[in-house]
N, C-alpha and C positions, 0 to 999 in steps of 0.2 A: 295780460300779465303772465309771466312764466311761472312754472311750478315753484313751490317753496313758500316760505313765510319769513317775514321780518322777525328777527330775534334780537335779544339784548346783546351788546357787544362782546361780553365775556362767555357767551354760550359755547362758541367753538372751542375755547380753551377748556371749559368744564367738560365738554365731550371728550377731548383728548386726554384729560386727566383720568377719565373713566375708561380709557383703553380703546376708544373708537376714533376713527378719522372722519371728521365732518366734511361734507362737500358744501362749500359756500362760495359766494362771490359778493362783491360790493355793488350795490344797485346804483345806477345813474340817478341824476337829480329828479327827473320826471317819475321814474319808477319808485324811487324812495318816497316821494310825496304821496303817490298813489297807495303804496304799501302802508305808510303811516296812517292814512285815512282809514284804510281797511282794518289796521291794527286797533285803531280807536274804537271801531265798531265791535271788534272781538272783545276788547277789554271791558267795554261798557256792558256787553252781554254777560260776561263772566261776573261782573259786579251785580247785575240784576238777578242772577241766579244764585248768588252767594248767600249763605246764612250770615247772621250778625257777627259770628266769631271770625269769619273770613272777610268781612266787608272792608275793614281798614286796609288790609293788604291789597285787595282788588282795587280800591280807590287809589292807592299809591301807584298801581300799574297804570290806571287811567291818567293820573297826573303826569307820570313819566312820558307817556305818549303825547299828552297835550303840550308839555314843555318842548319835546322834540319837534312837534309840528310848528309851534311858535318860532323856535329858532330857525327852522327851515324856511319860514315865511319872513324871516328877518326881524322878528319880534323878540326882544329880550325878556326874560322872565319878570324882571322888575317892571317893565312897561306893561306886560300882560296883567300884572297885579294892579297897576295904576288904572288900567281900563276897567278891571273888575270893580275896583273901589269907586270909580266915577259912576258906573252904572248903578252900583248899590246906593250911592249918595243921591242920584237923580230919581231912581225908580224903586229903591228898597232892595232888600235881599229876599231870602226865603225862610228865614228863621221864625217869622210870624205865623207860619202855617196857613196863610190866607188862601182860600179856594174860591175862585170866581165862577159863578154859575150863569152869568148873563146880565143883561140890563133890564130894569123895570120899565 
């Protein structure tokens, strides 16, 4: 993968508004998917190191990357939510705080 990092679409415009000229290019399909996967790891790491006051914003960043990955894979956000709900219906969610320690 070439140098650089995947950024939000408006970042080049914001950089220009701040008086600099960004050097950017549009990634091809394979590079884009690879960079999205990498970006997901970055955003998850940022969430994991965030304190409670920054957690919501970091989770929003994770969700933005998840939605982009889903769309890149041809999965509409509504379908992704359906899949999540189906899994929750079949196996439950995580709100019960259940911790498994093995079988007796």
